[in-house]
N, C-alpha and C positions, 0 to 999 in steps of 0.2 A: 810679444811686441819686436822680440830681437831674433825670434826664429830659434829651432832646436839646436841649429850648429852653434850658436852663441851661446845657449845654455850648456851644452856639452863642453864646449872650451872652457867656460867659466867654472863648471863642475870640476873639470880635470885639473884647474889651477889651486881651487881651493882644497880639494881633497887629494890624497895622495893614491887613491885607487882610481883607475880609469871607470869612466861613464860606460855602463853595460846597456843600458834598458833605452838608447836612441832609436826611433824607428828606423828600419831597415834602409840603409844607404842614401840617407838625406845629407850627410856630410861630405859624400864623394862627389867628385865632379863627374858628370854624367853628359855622354856624347849622344846624339840622336842616331838612331838606327836608319838605314834607308828609307823605310817605310813610314817613318815619321816626318820626313822631308816633303817639301812641295815640288811636284813635277811642273814642266813646261805647260803640260796638257791641263793640270788644275789650275794653273794661273790664267790661262786662256780662257777656261770655262768660268771663272771667278769673275773676269774682266768682262766677257759678254754679258753674264747676268747682272752686272752693276750697270752696263749701259742700257741693256734692255729694261731694267727696272726704272732707270731714270728718264728713258723716252717714254716709257708707258705712264709714269706720272705725269710728266709734260704734257702729253696727248690728253689725257684724262682731265687735267686741270683746265687746259685751253680750249678743249672742243665741246665739253658738256655746259648746258645752261646754268648760270649762276643761280643758287637758291639760297644763298646766305651772304651776309656783309663779309666775313672771313673768305669766302671762296671769291669773291669779287676783287678783293685786295690782293690774294695770292694770283688770280688769274692775270691781273694788271701788272703785278712783279715779273711775271714770266713772259710777257708779250715782248717782242722786238719793238724798236723804234718805230718801224715801217707800219707793224701790226697796231699798234698804238695810234698812229697817225690815221690810219685807213678806219679804225674805230671812232675817233673824234669827228673824221668827216661823214661818217654814217650817222652819228647822232646829230651833227649840226644839220644834215639834209632832213632827217625825221622832224626836226624842230621848226624847220623852214616849212615843210608842207603842212604842218599842223597850224601854223601862223596864218 
């Protein structure tokens, strides 16, 4: 619960001898090597991937026919106000033609 570093410190306070079986290097402060840091190119790739996945999900949900109640709800949540108004107008026109 308190990690190895706390355990080693507590052991050193209680016992006169120092802790010798701590896992290698967990108590030392480590700095990241240059290969472990994100570069600008990686950040741009990540951003483009997230934007593409977001747009793909939006296009998938709003362009395909609704087959379940859940998809109808999700589709209505993702539509803009103008698209919702257009959809309501189409429904009203269909009801008028059926009447």
